[in-house]
C-alpha positions as CSV (number, residue, x, y, z in Angstrom):
1,M,-54.0,38.7,51.6
2,K,-55.1,36.8,48.6
3,K,-52.6,38.7,46.4
4,F,-49.8,37.9,48.8
5,K,-50.6,34.2,48.8
6,S,-50.8,34.2,45.0
7,S,-47.4,36.0,44.8
8,A,-45.8,33.5,47.2
9,L,-47.2,30.6,45.2
10,L,-45.8,32.1,41.9
11,V,-42.4,32.6,43.6
12,A,-42.4,29.0,44.9
13,L,-43.3,27.7,41.4
14,A,-40.6,29.7,39.9
15,L,-38.0,28.5,42.4
16,G,-39.2,24.9,41.7
17,V,-38.7,25.3,38.0
18,V,-35.3,26.8,38.5
19,V,-34.2,24.1,41.0
20,S,-35.6,21.4,38.7
21,G,-33.7,22.9,35.7
22,L,-30.5,22.9,37.8
23,V,-31.0,19.3,38.8
24,I,-31.8,18.2,35.3
25,G,-28.9,20.2,33.9
26,A,-26.5,18.7,36.5
27,S,-27.8,15.2,35.7
28,V,-27.3,15.7,31.9
29,A,-23.8,17.1,32.5
30,M,-22.8,14.2,34.7
31,S,-24.3,11.8,32.2
32,Q,-22.4,13.4,29.3
33,F,-19.2,13.5,31.4
34,S,-19.6,9.9,32.3
35,K,-20.2,9.0,28.6
36,M,-17.2,11.0,27.4
37,S,-15.0,9.3,30.1
38,A,-16.2,5.9,29.0
39,Q,-15.6,6.8,25.3
40,S,-12.1,8.0,26.2
41,R,-11.4,4.9,28.2
42,D,-12.7,2.6,25.4
43,G,-10.8,4.6,22.8
44,K,-7.5,4.1,24.6
45,L,-8.3,0.4,25.0
46,A,-9.3,0.1,21.4
47,Y,-6.0,1.7,20.3
48,R,-4.0,-0.7,22.5
49,A,-6.0,-3.6,21.0
50,A,-5.1,-2.4,17.5
51,L,-1.5,-2.0,18.5
52,S,-1.5,-5.6,19.7
53,G,-2.8,-6.7,16.3
54,I,0.1,-4.9,14.6
55,D,2.6,-6.7,16.8
56,D,0.8,-10.0,16.0
57,G,0.9,-9.2,12.3
58,L,4.6,-8.3,12.2
59,L,5.4,-11.5,14.0
60,R,3.2,-13.6,11.6
61,Y,5.0,-11.9,8.6
62,K,8.4,-12.7,10.1
63,Y,7.6,-16.4,10.5
64,A,5.8,-16.6,7.1
65,K,8.7,-15.0,5.3
66,A,11.1,-17.4,6.9
67,D,8.9,-20.3,5.7
68,N,8.3,-18.8,2.2
69,T,4.6,-18.7,2.9
70,A,4.0,-14.9,3.1
71,Q,1.5,-15.2,0.3
72,D,-0.8,-17.1,2.6
73,L,-1.3,-14.1,4.9
74,F,-3.2,-12.0,2.3
75,G,-6.8,-11.3,3.2
76,D,-8.9,-10.9,6.3
77,L,-7.5,-13.1,9.1
78,G,-10.6,-12.6,11.3
79,K,-11.2,-11.4,14.8
80,T,-8.9,-12.2,17.8
81,L,-10.1,-11.7,21.4
82,I,-7.7,-10.3,23.9
83,P,-8.0,-12.2,27.3
84,N,-7.9,-10.6,30.7
85,S,-9.2,-7.2,29.5
86,G,-10.7,-6.2,32.9
87,G,-14.4,-6.6,32.1
88,T,-14.4,-4.8,28.7
89,E,-14.3,-7.0,25.7
90,M,-11.2,-6.1,23.6
91,S,-10.4,-7.6,20.2
92,Y,-8.6,-6.8,17.0
93,R,-9.3,-7.8,13.3
94,L,-6.1,-8.4,11.3
95,G,-5.8,-8.0,7.5
96,F,-2.9,-8.2,5.0
97,K,-2.9,-6.6,1.5
98,T,-0.6,-5.0,-1.0
99,D,-0.4,-1.3,-1.5
100,S,-1.1,0.1,-5.0
101,L,1.1,-1.3,-7.7
102,S,1.1,2.1,-9.5
103,V,4.1,4.3,-8.9
104,G,5.2,7.5,-10.6
105,E,3.1,9.7,-12.8
106,I,2.4,9.3,-16.6
107,A,1.7,12.4,-18.8
108,S,0.1,12.5,-22.2
109,I,2.2,14.3,-24.9
110,T,0.3,15.2,-28.1
111,S,2.2,15.9,-31.3
112,G,0.1,16.4,-34.4
113,A,-2.3,13.5,-34.7
114,S,-0.4,11.2,-32.4
115,T,-0.4,11.0,-28.6
116,Q,2.5,9.5,-26.6
117,L,2.5,8.6,-22.9
118,L,5.6,9.6,-21.1
119,L,6.6,9.5,-17.4
120,D,7.6,12.5,-15.4
121,P,11.2,11.9,-14.1
122,T,10.7,14.3,-11.3
123,K,7.9,12.1,-10.0
124,A,9.2,8.7,-11.0
125,R,11.3,6.1,-9.1
126,T,14.9,5.3,-9.9
127,A,16.6,2.0,-10.4
128,N,20.3,1.2,-11.0
129,I,21.3,-0.7,-14.1
130,D,21.4,-4.5,-13.5
131,D,19.5,-4.2,-10.2
132,T,16.5,-6.5,-9.9
133,I,13.1,-5.0,-8.9
134,D,11.0,-7.8,-7.4
135,I,7.3,-7.1,-6.9
136,D,4.9,-9.7,-5.4
137,L,1.7,-9.6,-7.5
138,T,-0.1,-12.4,-5.6
139,Y,-2.6,-10.1,-3.8
140,F,-3.7,-8.5,-7.1
141,T,-3.8,-11.7,-9.1
142,S,-5.4,-14.3,-6.9
143,K,-5.8,-13.2,-3.2
144,A,-7.8,-10.0,-3.4
145,K,-11.1,-10.2,-1.5
146,D,-13.0,-8.2,-4.0
147,P,-12.8,-9.6,-7.6
148,S,-12.8,-6.0,-8.9
149,E,-9.3,-5.6,-7.4
150,L,-7.8,-8.3,-9.6
151,L,-5.2,-7.1,-12.0
152,T,-6.1,-6.8,-15.7
153,D,-3.3,-4.6,-17.1
154,L,0.2,-3.7,-16.1
155,K,2.5,-1.3,-18.0
156,I,6.1,-0.3,-17.2
157,Y,7.3,3.1,-18.4
158,F,11.0,3.9,-18.4
159,T,13.5,6.5,-19.6
160,P,16.8,6.0,-21.5
161,P,19.8,5.3,-19.2
162,Y,21.4,8.1,-17.3
163,S,24.9,8.5,-15.8
164,N,24.4,9.4,-12.2
165,T,26.6,12.5,-12.2
166,V,26.6,15.3,-9.7
167,P,24.6,17.6,-9.4
168,L,22.2,16.2,-12.0
169,P,22.1,12.9,-13.9
170,T,23.3,13.1,-17.5
171,S,21.3,11.4,-20.3
172,L,23.0,8.7,-22.3
173,A,20.2,8.5,-24.9
174,D,22.4,9.5,-27.8
175,D,24.4,6.3,-27.6
176,Y,22.5,3.9,-25.5
177,F,18.9,2.7,-24.7
178,T,17.2,0.8,-21.9
179,A,16.9,-2.9,-22.7
180,I,14.7,-3.6,-19.7
181,N,14.0,-7.3,-19.0
182,A,10.6,-8.2,-17.5
183,R,9.6,-11.6,-16.2
184,L,6.6,-13.2,-14.5
185,I,7.8,-15.8,-12.0
186,D,5.9,-18.4,-10.0
187,T,7.7,-18.7,-6.7
188,S,5.3,-21.1,-5.0
189,S,7.8,-23.9,-4.9
190,T,8.5,-25.3,-1.5
191,F,12.2,-25.4,-2.2
192,P,13.8,-21.9,-1.7
193,G,15.4,-20.5,-4.8
194,E,13.4,-22.5,-7.2
195,S,10.8,-20.8,-9.5
196,Q,9.0,-21.3,-12.7
197,L,9.1,-18.8,-15.6
198,I,5.6,-17.8,-16.7
199,W,6.3,-15.0,-19.2
200,E,9.3,-13.0,-20.2
201,N,10.1,-10.1,-22.6
202,T,13.1,-7.8,-23.2
203,N,12.9,-4.5,-24.9
204,T,15.1,-4.4,-28.1
205,D,13.6,-1.3,-29.6
206,P,15.5,2.0,-28.9
207,S,12.3,4.0,-29.6
208,Q,10.2,2.2,-27.0
209,N,9.6,3.7,-23.6
210,M,7.0,1.2,-22.3
211,I,6.7,-2.5,-21.9
212,E,3.4,-4.2,-21.2
213,I,3.3,-7.3,-19.0
214,G,1.2,-10.2,-20.2
215,D,-0.1,-13.7,-19.3
216,F,-1.9,-12.8,-16.0
217,V,-4.2,-15.8,-16.6
218,K,-1.6,-18.2,-15.3
219,C,-1.0,-16.0,-12.3
220,Q,-4.7,-16.4,-11.3
221,M,-4.4,-20.2,-11.0
222,T,-4.8,-21.8,-7.5
223,N,-1.6,-21.9,-5.4
224,V,0.4,-19.8,-7.9
225,T,2.5,-17.1,-6.3
226,C,3.3,-14.5,-9.0
227,H,6.2,-12.1,-8.8
228,L,7.2,-9.5,-11.4
229,R,10.9,-9.1,-11.8
230,L,12.3,-6.1,-13.7
231,R,15.9,-5.8,-14.6
232,P,17.0,-2.5,-16.3
233,Q,19.9,-3.1,-18.8
234,I,21.9,-0.8,-21.0
235,A,22.5,-1.5,-24.7
236,S,24.3,0.3,-27.5
237,R,22.2,1.9,-30.2
238,N,25.0,1.6,-32.8
239,L,25.7,-2.1,-32.3
240,L,22.2,-3.4,-32.2
241,P,21.5,-5.9,-35.1
242,N,19.2,-4.6,-37.8
243,S,17.0,-7.7,-37.8
244,Q,16.4,-8.0,-34.1
245,K,15.0,-11.4,-34.8
246,A,17.0,-13.1,-32.1
247,G,15.8,-10.6,-29.5
248,R,19.4,-10.4,-28.1
249,I,21.1,-7.3,-26.8
250,A,24.4,-6.6,-28.6
251,G,27.2,-4.2,-27.6
252,A,26.1,-3.8,-24.0
253,P,28.8,-1.9,-22.2
254,A,30.0,-2.9,-18.7
255,S,27.4,-1.4,-16.4
256,D,28.0,-0.2,-12.9
257,Q,26.1,1.5,-10.0
258,S,26.7,5.0,-11.6
259,R,24.1,4.3,-14.3
260,L,20.4,4.4,-13.7
261,I,16.9,4.8,-15.2
262,F,13.7,6.4,-14.1
263,Y,10.6,4.2,-14.2
264,A,6.9,4.3,-13.4
265,I,4.3,1.6,-13.2
266,E,0.7,1.9,-14.3
267,A,-1.6,-0.8,-12.9
268,T,-5.3,-1.4,-13.8
269,T,-7.9,-3.5,-12.1
270,N,-11.5,-2.4,-12.8
271,K,-10.0,1.1,-12.8
272,K,-6.5,2.6,-13.0
273,L,-4.9,2.4,-9.5
274,E,-3.7,5.7,-8.1
275,P,0.1,5.9,-7.7
276,T,1.6,5.4,-4.3
277,Q,4.7,7.1,-2.8
278,N,5.9,3.7,-1.4
279,A,7.9,1.1,-3.2
280,P,5.7,-1.0,-5.6
281,G,4.4,-4.1,-3.8
282,T,4.6,-2.6,-0.3
283,L,2.8,-4.8,2.2
284,I,0.2,-3.2,4.4
285,I,-0.8,-4.8,7.7
286,S,-4.1,-3.4,8.9
287,S,-5.4,-3.9,12.5
288,V,-8.8,-2.7,13.7
289,G,-9.0,-2.7,17.5
290,S,-12.4,-2.8,19.3
291,A,-13.2,-2.1,23.0
292,G,-16.7,-1.3,24.2
293,G,-18.2,1.0,21.5
294,A,-14.9,2.3,20.2
295,K,-12.9,1.3,17.2
296,R,-9.3,2.3,16.2
297,K,-7.5,1.4,13.1
298,I,-3.7,1.2,12.7
299,E,-1.7,0.3,9.6
300,A,2.0,-0.7,9.4
301,K,3.7,-0.8,6.0
302,I,6.6,-3.1,5.1
303,D,8.9,-2.5,2.1
304,V,9.3,-6.1,0.9
305,S,11.8,-5.0,-1.8
306,S,14.3,-4.0,0.9
307,N,14.5,-7.2,3.0
308,G,11.4,-6.4,4.9
309,S,12.2,-3.0,6.4
310,Y,9.3,-1.3,8.2
311,L,8.0,2.0,6.9
312,G,6.8,4.5,9.5
313,L,6.5,1.9,12.2
314,F,6.2,4.5,14.9
315,D,4.1,6.9,12.8
316,Y,0.7,5.0,12.8
317,G,-2.4,6.6,11.4
318,I,-5.6,6.3,13.5
319,Y,-9.0,5.8,12.0
320,C,-11.8,6.8,14.3
321,G,-14.9,7.0,12.2
322,S,-17.9,8.3,14.2
323,E,-16.5,7.0,17.5
324,C,-13.6,9.4,17.9
325,S,-14.4,11.6,20.8
326,G,-13.0,12.4,24.2
327,L,-9.4,12.1,23.1
């Protein structure tokens, strides 16, 4: 009889342990499911908040560009709360910056004791002769949040002119060279179309394939909006004056859209900036949406060199960090 009672007690204890385990397991599963549901809900709300920030940023850029005050947008614009969010606090933090100024790739070519830096035409950008390449340097000269992002050196590498023939461009290096003109312009004037020349240089040496931009100190002054304007020109090797003292370009033939050059830009702050696939000076609008414990980051890119066209407007990247779960 005692053995039977002991066995019954052990069975009861075992059943109790099993039932308790099932109850605890079910509770944990329900808690985890509830947590994942909340994370999924917060993640979707955070994405919508970030998307609202992008819409706000695009609208701000539109108005600022019309007022010639786009340079005032650079930096962190702070946190914006979204009203009527149904009990969950939703907000977004908006920021404006410029993409890397570096484009194209530079290769080192060693011949004997000398080393020459040349660009790779297959990985460079193209520009038509007499077109103007306008790059806003304001972010990297005076608006960068971190002083280590301020521009210290800027070099433009270029090829001799090419005739844009089909199927491949044909080099005109035997007879012509690229007389590229580079200017630093302060466009901070309140009157549209007016600007002040800070620095200018034109290449008059047929053997050169690089021009270095100088005088960034003036660009770092308060309220100065610095733009770099590059204009590729074509000049005759045969008619160039021997002295070159006047710095003028002689014998330049009539240029047209069928002539082009390849170019690359190497920018340095506290380090050399990695090249980007976008046009130099592309504007990046960054929006970090928050809801509950979730954060989502969306970036929109604007090619300011092509009248403000949007790059990948419907192809946003999402940054989740450690909060990305339940999606």
